[in-house]
C-alpha positions in Angstrom: 0.0 0.0 0.0 2.8 2.4 0.9 4.6 1.6 -2.4 1.4 2.2 -4.4 0.8 5.5 -2.6 4.4 6.6 -3.3 4.0 5.8 -7.0 0.7 7.6 -7.3 2.2 10.7 -5.7 4.7 11.1 -8.4 2.6 9.6 -11.2 1.5 12.1 -14.1 -2.3 12.6 -14.1 -3.8 11.4 -17.5 -6.7 12.9 -19.3 -9.0 11.1 -21.7 -10.7 14.1 -23.1 -10.2 12.8 -26.6 -12.2 9.7 -25.8 -15.0 11.4 -23.7 -18.5 10.5 -24.5 -19.5 14.1 -24.2 -18.0 17.2 -25.9 -16.4 19.3 -23.2 -15.1 22.7 -24.0 -12.8 23.1 -21.0 -10.9 20.0 -21.7 -7.8 21.2 -19.8 -9.7 22.2 -16.8 -11.8 19.0 -16.8 -8.7 16.9 -17.2 -7.0 18.6 -14.2 -10.2 18.5 -12.0 -11.4 14.9 -12.7 -9.7 11.7 -11.5 -8.5 9.3 -14.1 -9.2 5.5 -13.9 -6.3 4.6 -11.7 -6.7 7.6 -9.3 -10.4 6.7 -8.8 -9.6 3.0 -8.1 -7.1 3.9 -5.6 -9.4 6.2 -3.8 -12.0 3.4 -3.6 -9.3 0.9 -2.3 -8.3 3.4 0.4 -11.9 3.8 1.6 -12.2 -0.1 1.6 -9.1 -0.3 3.7 -10.5 2.2 6.2 -13.7 0.1 6.3 -11.9 -3.0 7.4 -11.7 -4.6 3.9 -15.5 -5.3 4.1 -17.0 -5.6 0.7 -20.3 -7.2 -0.1 -19.8 -7.8 -3.8 -17.1 -10.3 -3.3 -18.0 -13.8 -2.1 -16.2 -15.2 1.0 -16.2 -19.0 0.6 -12.9 -19.1 2.5 -14.7 -18.3 5.8 -15.6 -22.0 6.1 -12.0 -23.0 6.0 -10.6 -20.1 8.0 -9.1 -22.4 10.8 -7.2 -24.5 8.2 -6.0 -21.6 6.3 -4.6 -19.9 9.4 -2.7 -22.9 10.3 -1.6 -23.8 6.9 1.8 -23.0 5.2 2.2 -19.6 3.6 3.7 -19.1 0.2 5.6 -16.2 -1.3 4.5 -14.5 -4.4 6.8 -15.0 -7.4 8.2 -11.8 -8.9 6.0 -10.0 -11.2 7.7 -9.1 -14.5 6.4 -6.0 -16.2 7.0 -5.0 -19.9 10.1 -3.0 -20.5 9.7 0.7 -21.1 9.8 1.7 -24.7 12.9 3.5 -26.0 12.4 7.2 -26.0 12.4 8.9 -29.5 15.8 9.8 -30.7 14.5 13.3 -31.6 11.8 14.2 -29.0 8.9 16.0 -30.6 5.2 16.3 -30.2 4.7 14.1 -33.3 7.2 11.2 -32.2 5.8 11.2 -28.7 2.3 11.2 -30.0 3.0 8.2 -32.3 4.5 6.3 -29.4 1.5 7.1 -27.1 -0.9 5.9 -29.9 1.0 2.6 -30.3 0.9 2.1 -26.5 -2.7 2.7 -26.3 -3.3 0.2 -29.2 -1.2 -2.4 -27.3 -2.7 -1.7 -23.9 -6.3 -0.4 -24.4 -8.3 0.7 -21.5 -10.8 -1.9 -20.4 -13.7 0.5 -19.5 -14.4 4.2 -19.8 -17.1 4.9 -17.3 -20.3 6.4 -18.5 -22.6 7.9 -15.9 -26.1 7.8 -17.2 -28.2 7.7 -14.1 -28.1 9.9 -10.9 -26.1 8.5 -8.0 -29.3 7.9 -6.0 -30.0 4.8 -8.3 -26.9 3.2 -6.9 -26.7 4.7 -3.4 -26.8 1.2 -1.7 -23.4 0.4 -3.3 -20.1 1.0 -1.5 -17.5 2.8 -3.6 -15.5 -0.4 -4.2 -18.6 -2.3 -5.1 -19.1 -0.4 -8.4 -15.6 -1.3 -9.6 -16.0 -5.0 -8.7 -19.4 -5.2 -10.3 -18.0 -3.6 -13.5 -15.2 -6.2 -13.6 -17.7 -9.0 -13.1 -19.9 -7.7 -15.9 -16.9 -7.1 -18.2 -15.6 -10.6 -17.6 -19.0 -12.1 -18.5 -19.1 -10.1 -21.7 -15.6 -11.1 -22.5 -15.9 -14.9 -21.9 -19.4 -15.3 -23.4 -18.8 -13.3 -26.5 -20.7 -15.1 -29.2 -23.0 -16.8 -26.6 -25.5 -14.0 -26.0 -28.2 -16.1 -24.1 -25.5 -17.6 -21.7 -24.0 -14.1 -21.3 -27.4 -12.6 -20.3 -28.1 -15.5 -18.0 -24.9 -15.1 -16.1 -25.2 -11.3 -16.0 -28.6 -11.5 -14.1 -27.3 -14.1 -11.7 -24.2 -12.6 -10.2 -23.5 -13.6 -6.6 -24.2 -10.2 -4.8 -26.8 -9.2 -2.2 -28.0 -6.0 -3.9 -29.8 -5.1 -7.1 -27.6 -3.8 -9.9 -29.8 -3.3 -13.0 -28.8 0.4 -13.3 -25.1 -0.3 -13.0 -25.5 -3.2 -15.5 -27.1 -1.0 -18.1 -24.5 1.8 -17.6 -21.7 -0.9 -18.0 -23.2 -2.3 -21.3 -23.8 1.2 -22.7 -20.3 2.3 -21.8 -19.0 -0.7 -23.8 -21.4 -0.1 -26.7 -20.4 3.7 -26.9 -16.8 3.3 -25.9 -14.3 5.3 -28.0 -12.5 4.8 -30.4 -14.1 1.4 -30.8 -16.1 -1.0 -28.6 -14.3 -4.2 -27.6 -16.8 -6.3 -29.5 -19.1 -5.8 -32.4 -22.1 -3.4 -31.5 -24.6 -6.0 -32.5 -23.4 -8.2 -29.7 -24.4 -5.7 -27.1 -27.7 -5.1 -28.9 -28.4 -8.9 -28.5 -27.4 -9.0 -24.9 -29.5 -6.0 -24.1 -32.5 -7.8 -25.9 -32.0 -10.9 -23.9 -31.7 -9.1 -20.6 -35.0 -7.4 -21.3 -36.5 -10.8 -21.8 -34.7 -12.3 -18.7 -35.9 -9.4 -16.4 -39.1 -8.2 -18.0 -40.2 -6.4 -14.9 -37.2 -4.4 -14.4 -34.6 -4.1 -17.1 -36.8 -2.7 -19.9 -37.6 0.3 -17.7 -34.0 0.8 -16.9 -33.0 0.7 -20.7 -35.8 3.2 -21.5 -34.5 5.5 -18.6 -31.0 5.3 -20.1 -32.4 6.2 -23.7 -34.3 9.2 -22.2 -31.2 10.4 -20.2 -28.9 10.1 -23.2 -31.5 11.8 -25.4 -31.6 14.8 -23.0 -27.8 15.1 -23.4 -27.8 14.3 -27.2 -26.7 17.8 -28.1 -23.4 17.3 -26.2 -22.9 13.6 -27.2 -20.0 12.8 -29.4 -20.9 12.3 -33.0 -19.6 8.7 -33.2 -21.5 7.8 -30.1 -24.6 9.5 -31.5 -24.4 7.4 -34.6 -23.9 4.2 -32.7 -26.8 5.2 -30.4 -29.1 5.7 -33.4 -28.2 2.3 -34.9 -28.6 0.5 -31.6 -31.9 2.2 -30.7 -33.5 1.5 -34.1 -32.3 -2.2 -34.1 -33.5 -2.6 -30.4 -37.0 -1.2 -31.3 -37.2 -3.5 -34.3 -37.1 -6.5 -31.9 -40.0 -5.1 -29.8 -42.5 -4.3 -32.5 -41.2 -0.7 -32.7 -43.0 0.1 -29.5 -41.9 3.5 -27.9 -43.8 6.4 -26.3 -43.1 8.6 -29.2 -45.5 11.2 -27.8 -42.9 12.1 -25.2 -40.7 13.3 -28.1 -43.3 14.9 -30.2 -42.1 18.4 -29.1 -39.1 17.9 -31.3 -41.3 19.2 -34.2 -41.2 22.6 -32.5 -37.5 22.7 -32.6 -35.4 24.0 -35.5 -34.7 21.4 -38.2 -31.0 21.4 -37.1 -31.6 20.7 -33.4 -29.8 17.5 -32.4 -32.9 16.0 -30.7 -35.0 16.4 -33.8 -32.2 15.0 -36.0 -31.9 12.1 -33.7 -35.5 11.2 -33.9 -35.4 11.7 -37.7 -32.5 9.3 -38.2 -33.9 6.7 -35.8 -37.1 6.6 -37.8 -35.1 6.4 -41.0 -33.2 3.5 -39.8 -36.4 1.7 -38.6 -37.8 1.9 -42.1 -34.7 0.1 -43.3 -35.4 -2.7 -40.8 -39.0 -2.9 -41.6 -41.2 -1.0 -44.1 -42.6 2.6 -44.2 -46.3 1.7 -43.3 -45.2 -0.3 -40.3 -43.1 2.4 -38.8 -45.8 4.9 -39.6 -48.2 2.8 -37.6 -45.8 2.7 -34.6 -45.9 6.5 -34.2 -49.7 6.8 -34.3 -49.8 8.2 -30.9 -47.6 11.1 -32.2 -48.9 11.5 -35.8 -47.0 14.7 -36.3 -43.8 12.8 -36.3 -44.7 11.4 -39.8 -43.1 14.7 -41.0 -39.7 13.2 -39.9 -40.2 9.9 -41.8 -38.1 9.5 -44.9 -40.1 9.9 -48.2 -42.2 7.0 -49.2 -41.4 5.8 -52.7 -39.1 4.0 -54.9 -36.4 5.2 -57.4 -36.6 8.6 -59.2 -36.5 7.2 -62.8 -37.2 10.1 -65.2 -37.4 8.0 -68.5 -40.3 5.6 -67.6 -43.2 4.9 -70.1 -45.7 5.9 -67.5 -44.5 9.5 -67.8 -46.3 9.9 -71.1 -43.3 11.6 -72.6 -41.5 10.5 -75.7 -38.5 12.7 -76.3 -35.1 11.7 -77.5 -33.8 10.7 -74.0 -36.8 8.4 -73.5 -36.0 6.8 -76.9 -32.4 6.2 -76.0 -33.4 4.7 -72.6 -35.7 2.4 -74.3 -33.2 1.2 -76.7 -30.6 0.5 -74.0 -33.3 -1.3 -71.9 -34.1 -3.5 -75.0 -30.4 -4.2 -75.5 -29.9 -5.3 -71.9 -33.0 -7.4 -71.9 -31.7 -9.0 -75.2 -28.5 -9.7 -73.4 -26.4 -7.8 -75.9 -22.6 -8.0 -75.3 -21.0 -5.2 -73.5 -18.8 -4.3 -76.5 -21.9 -3.9 -78.5 -23.5 -1.5 -76.1 -20.3 0.5 -75.7 -20.0 0.7 -79.6 -23.6 1.9 -79.7 -23.0 4.6 -77.1 -19.8 5.8 -78.8 -21.3 5.8 -82.3 -24.9 6.8 -81.9 -25.5 8.4 -78.5 -22.6 10.3 -77.3 -21.9 12.3 -80.6 -25.5 13.4 -80.9 -26.2 14.1 -77.2 -23.1 15.0 -75.4 -21.7 13.6 -72.2 -24.3 15.0 -69.6 -27.3 13.6 -71.5 -25.5 10.3 -72.3 -24.4 9.8 -68.7 -27.7 10.6 -67.3 -29.7 8.3 -69.5 -27.3 5.3 -69.4 -26.7 5.4 -65.6 -30.5 5.9 -64.8 -31.5 3.1 -67.1 -29.0 0.6 -65.7 -29.9 1.7 -62.2 -33.6 1.2 -63.0 -33.0 -2.3 -64.3 -31.1 -3.1 -61.0 -33.6 -1.4 -58.7 -35.7 -4.4 -57.9 -33.3 -5.7 -55.3 -29.8 -5.5 -54.0 -29.1 -8.7 -56.0 -30.3 -7.1 -59.2 -28.1 -4.1 -58.6 -25.0 -6.3 -58.1 -25.8 -8.2 -61.2 -26.1 -5.0 -63.4 -22.8 -3.6 -62.0 -21.0 -6.8 -62.6 -22.4 -7.2 -66.3 -22.4 -3.6 -67.4 -19.7 -2.0 -65.1 -17.5 -1.6 -68.2 -20.1 0.6 -69.8 -20.1 2.9 -66.8 -16.3 2.8 -66.6 -16.0 3.8 -70.2 -18.3 6.7 -69.7 -16.6 7.9 -66.5 -12.9 7.3 -66.8 -11.7 10.2 -64.7 -12.5 11.9 -61.4 -14.7 14.8 -62.7 -17.0 12.3 -64.6 -17.1 10.0 -61.5 -18.4 12.9 -59.4 -21.1 13.4 -62.1 -21.8 9.6 -61.8 -22.2 9.8 -58.0 -24.5 12.8 -58.2 -26.7 10.8 -60.8 -26.8 7.9 -58.4 -27.9 10.2 -55.5 -30.6 11.8 -57.7 -31.9 8.5 -58.8 -32.2 7.2 -55.1 -33.0 10.6 -53.6 -35.9 9.0 -51.7 -33.8 6.1 -50.4 -30.7 6.9 -48.4 -29.9 3.2 -47.9 -29.8 2.4 -51.7 -27.8 5.6 -52.3 -25.1 4.4 -49.9 -25.2 0.8 -51.1 -25.0 1.8 -54.8 -22.0 4.1 -54.3 -20.3 1.7 -52.0 -20.7 -1.1 -54.6 -19.5 1.1 -57.4 -16.3 1.9 -55.4 -15.9 -1.8 -54.7 -15.9 -2.4 -58.5 -13.5 0.6 -59.1 -16.1 2.5 -61.0 -15.6 5.4 -58.7 -12.7 6.4 -56.5 -12.6 7.4 -52.9 -11.4 10.9 -54.0 -14.4 11.4 -56.2 -16.7 10.4 -53.3 -14.9 12.9 -51.1 -15.4 15.7 -53.7 -19.1 14.9 -54.1 -19.8 14.8 -50.3 -18.3 18.4 -50.1 -20.3 19.5 -53.0 -22.6 22.6 -52.2 -25.8 20.4 -52.2 -24.4 18.0 -49.5 -22.6 20.7 -47.3 -26.1 22.1 -46.6 -27.2 18.7 -45.2 -24.2 18.3 -42.8 -26.1 19.3 -39.7 -29.6 17.9 -40.7 -29.0 14.5 -42.2 -26.6 11.5 -41.9 -26.9 10.9 -45.7 -23.6 12.5 -46.8 -21.8 11.3 -43.8 -22.8 7.6 -44.3 -21.5 7.7 -47.8 -18.2 9.2 -46.5 -17.9 6.8 -43.7 -18.3 3.8 -46.1 -15.6 5.3 -48.5 -13.0 5.9 -45.8 -13.8 2.4 -44.2 -13.4 0.6 -47.4 -10.1 2.3 -48.1 -9.0 1.4 -44.6 -10.2 -2.2 -44.9 -8.2 -2.6 -48.3 -5.0 -1.7 -46.4 -5.8 -3.9 -43.5 -6.6 -6.9 -45.7 -3.4 -6.4 -47.7 -1.3 -6.3 -44.5 -3.0 -9.4 -43.3 -2.3 -11.2 -46.6 1.3 -10.0 -46.6 1.7 -11.3 -43.1 0.2 -14.6 -44.1 2.4 -14.9 -47.2 5.6 -14.3 -45.2 4.6 -17.2 -42.9 3.9 -19.4 -45.7 7.2 -18.5 -47.4 9.1 -19.5 -44.2 7.2 -22.8 -44.3 7.8 -23.3 -48.0 11.6 -22.6 -47.6 11.8 -25.1 -44.8 10.0 -27.7 -46.8 12.2 -26.9 -49.9 15.3 -27.4 -47.8 14.1 -30.7 -46.4 13.2 -32.0 -49.9 16.7 -30.8 -51.2 18.5 -32.5 -48.2 16.5 -35.7 -48.9 17.4 -35.6 -52.7 21.1 -35.0 -51.9 21.1 -37.9 -49.5 19.5 -40.2 -52.0 21.9 -39.2 -54.7 25.0 -39.7 -52.5 23.9 -43.3 -51.4 25.7 -46.3 -53.0 23.4 -49.1 -54.2 24.2 -52.5 -56.0 23.1 -52.9 -59.5 23.9 -56.3 -61.2 26.4 -56.8 -58.4 28.3 -53.5 -59.0 28.2 -50.5 -56.7 26.4 -47.5 -58.3 26.0 -43.9 -56.9 22.3 -43.1 -56.3 19.2 -44.9 -55.1 16.5 -46.6 -57.2 16.0 -44.3 -60.3 12.1 -44.3 -59.8 12.5 -43.0 -56.2 15.2 -40.6 -57.3 12.9 -39.1 -59.9 10.1 -38.7 -57.4 12.4 -36.9 -55.0 13.7 -34.7 -57.9 10.1 -33.7 -58.8 9.3 -33.1 -55.1 12.3 -30.9 -54.7 11.6 -28.9 -57.8 7.9 -28.4 -56.8 8.9 -27.1 -53.4 11.3 -24.7 -55.0 8.7 -23.5 -57.4 6.3 -23.1 -54.5 8.8 -20.7 -52.8 9.4 -18.7 -56.0 5.5 -18.4 -56.6 4.9 -17.3 -52.9 7.7 -14.6 -53.2 6.2 -13.3 -56.5 2.8 -13.1 -54.8 4.4 -11.3 -51.8 6.1 -8.7 -54.2 2.8 -8.1 -55.9 1.0 -7.6 -52.7 3.6 -5.3 -51.4 3.3 -3.2 -54.6 -0.5 -3.1 -54.1 0.0 -2.1 -50.4 2.4 0.7 -51.4 -0.1 1.9 -54.0 -2.9 1.6 -51.4 -1.0 3.7 -48.8 -0.4 6.4 -51.4 -4.1 6.4 -52.2 -4.8 6.6 -48.5 -2.5 9.6 -48.0 -4.2 11.4 -50.9 -7.6 10.6 -49.4 -6.8 12.0 -45.9 -5.1 15.0 -47.4 -8.2 15.8 -49.6 -10.6 14.9 -46.8 -8.9 17.4 -44.3 -8.4 20.1 -46.8 -12.1 19.9 -47.7 -12.9 20.1 -43.9 -10.6 23.0 -43.4 -12.0 24.9 -46.5 -15.6 24.6 -45.6 -15.1 25.4 -41.9 -12.9 28.5 -42.9 -15.8 29.8 -44.9 -18.5 29.2 -42.3 -16.8 29.7 -38.9 -17.3 33.3 -37.4 -14.8 35.6 -39.1 -12.6 37.6 -36.9 -14.1 36.5 -33.6 -11.2 34.6 -32.4 -13.6 31.7 -31.4 -11.5 28.9 -30.0 -13.9 26.8 -28.0 -17.2 25.2 -28.7 -18.8 27.1 -25.8 -17.9 30.3 -27.5 -19.4 29.1 -30.8 -22.6 28.0 -29.0 -23.0 31.3 -27.3 -22.4 33.3 -30.5 -26.1 33.1 -31.4 -27.2 33.9 -27.9 -25.0 36.9 -27.6 -26.3 38.2 -31.0 -30.0 38.2 -29.6 -31.2 41.3 -28.1 -32.7 40.7 -24.7 -35.1 43.1 -23.1 -33.7 43.9 -19.6 -37.1 44.5 -18.2 -38.4 41.2 -19.5 -35.3 39.5 -18.1 -35.8 41.0 -14.6 -39.4 39.9 -14.6 -38.4 36.3 -15.0 -38.2 33.9 -12.0 -34.7 32.5 -11.6 -33.9 28.9 -10.7 -32.1 29.3 -7.4 -29.9 26.4 -8.0 -28.2 27.5 -11.3 -29.5 31.1 -11.8 -31.2 30.4 -15.0 -34.7 31.6 -15.9 -37.1 28.9 -15.0 -39.0 29.1 -18.3 -35.8 28.5 -20.2 -34.2 25.2 -21.2 -30.8 24.0 -21.8 -30.1 22.8 -25.4 -32.6 20.2 -26.4 -35.1 21.2 -23.7 -38.8 20.1 -23.9 -40.2 23.6 -24.9 -40.9 25.0 -28.2 -38.1 27.0 -29.6 -35.9 26.1 -26.7 -32.9 25.2 -28.8 -31.0 28.5 -29.0 -28.0 27.5 -31.0 -28.3 29.1 -34.6 -28.2 27.1 -37.8 -24.7 28.3 -38.8 -23.3 27.6 -35.4 -24.9 24.1 -35.3 -23.5 23.4 -38.7 -20.0 24.3 -37.4 -20.5 22.2 -34.3 -21.7 19.1 -36.2 -18.9 19.3 -38.8 -16.3 19.8 -36.1 -17.8 16.7 -34.2 -17.3 14.7 -37.4 -13.7 15.9 -37.9 -12.9 14.6 -34.4 -14.7 11.4 -35.0 -12.9 10.7 -38.3 -9.5 11.6 -36.8 -10.0 9.2 -33.8 -11.5 6.4 -35.8 -8.7 6.3 -38.5 -5.8 7.4 -36.3 -3.8 4.3 -37.3 -3.7 5.4 -40.9 -3.4 9.2 -40.1 -0.4 9.1 -37.9 2.1 7.8 -40.7 1.1 10.9 -42.7 0.9 13.4 -39.9 4.0 15.4 -41.0 2.4 16.0 -44.4 -0.9 16.9 -42.8 0.9 19.4 -40.4 2.7 21.0 -43.3 -0.2 21.3 -45.8 -3.4 21.4 -43.7 -2.9 21.9 -40.0 -1.0 25.2 -40.5 -1.4 28.3 -38.6 -3.8 29.6 -41.2 -6.2 26.8 -40.4 -9.2 27.6 -38.1 -8.2 27.0 -34.4 -11.3 25.0 -33.7 -10.6 22.8 -36.8 -7.1 22.0 -35.6 -8.3 21.4 -32.0 -10.9 18.9 -33.3 -8.2 17.0 -35.3 -5.7 17.1 -32.3 -8.3 15.9 -29.9 -9.3 13.0 -32.2 -5.7 12.0 -32.4 -5.3 12.6 -28.8 -2.4 15.1 -29.4 -2.0 17.9 -26.7 -4.4 20.6 -27.5 -1.8 23.3 -26.7 0.1 22.0 -29.8 -2.8 23.5 -31.9 
């Protein structure tokens, strides 16, 4: 105890502001004031020591054998070996130290980042150390029963403790589901565990989960953007397993909030995800107690095909579309279709009309199902590739896809993602399209452009990850093949050097048939090594190319973020924190002093009683302006992307610092990037 106390007295306090569930403007102040995980645990242990080491959450089976244990032989603990400290950077700098810290966090991730959802009164019966012990119980169950959700739920509800812990269990699961930068397991695992817990404890846990949702909804304006996205995906999936039942009338007031208010956007996105998991009429029926929320449902309808026969039009574009449709139905070869476009369509109509007609017609043919879409892209992808060989034309292609599926966000994202998979569009073209004027206006009111961007960056990241895994596997296979080749060569040499009798005369070499077999085996083993090395060289070339593409992607992405934020952040205001940004709109509003003096003030926080914090339950209560909310949302995504893809950003950080994160970049933008990468904010 004395040694631990001495260590903690000289230990440097650590702050996890970059991994916080909620946006906090005063990160430095919060980091100095709050205890980190180890400090909090040590305080709990000291309280336990002062309480005579009495803890109810730990079973004491040893008490039945106390007499034997006291009289028994004691044993010394073996020495505990700790990992060696990493070598300090040869040239200490913010970048080198940041890279080393990032590598250490990947190797030794924190097991839990506590999320306080409920008031302390819900767990007041627990001793300070009980919370830590219970969290460890729950985390162990989640760890060891990963993949066995029913067994996991069964053990979680039957822990050997004398008190109720439903609220603590909910907080622990949600802390894992929303953990940054990534949850320990796939989010669907936690979804299934929560569902099974609701079924195992029907009288208690569903109400606790509902309370957690309401509490998080009240704080949604400050919730990290990545956590907000996960919460939307979890909540819509959860409701789909309980017939979409939810008291939507409680949230009907969001219709009185501005369209950019986070609570309104949250409800809108949950309903959109529910439609994906069911169908429009079913979701509409689920909100019948709050019919006004139908306004937030996504549009009902299919693709926006402008060349259909039902339109009653018969212009040149309709004729071209009909001819292409007939060629596809007649299974005309791709070369024939390309020749027809080059010779008859493009010269007479130009690129824009040709692209629109061809893309819309092919998408219409593939619009019946996801399988139809894949089939069309596989068979006629070369037609699209011929029309859109460069980046500018690919941006036009993506815009056409978005227009065709403007009533279906899911199909827009799927179609663009599949086109990227077939190399019909590049990740750079997707970034350019996402930051087009039309999409920029949706940044704070819809997840549509962000979903497409997330898919593009994730696919690029996954390609590199897959190539690295393949290279690692090839290197292992090469070692095995080289060892097998050596053994085959040694066996052949031994056979060739052996003396045998032929017609009574000694002859060098074994039986010719066996010798031939050994020669063939040795040659095949050698060829296998050569083949694997050639495959390795090819994969390494692909990896180098992918890393270059990745660097270009992040440079373009962050330049685009910097440009749009430079245009929209308040000019000349010196705004450096989100708090200042949020208060910009409030400060601009003229307040009648007489009206203010007539208001009754809340004695606890000196706030007018008829006012609400952001996202409050009164009409017009959300007092952050549209421009400010756009900046807050975009900065939240900057931080989320930086944190999510830190592995691939750190190798290119010097170039990003030189070309993007310069002194000319907005301070809030640099702070968001630094916070996501967990670099010291004072470097910004």
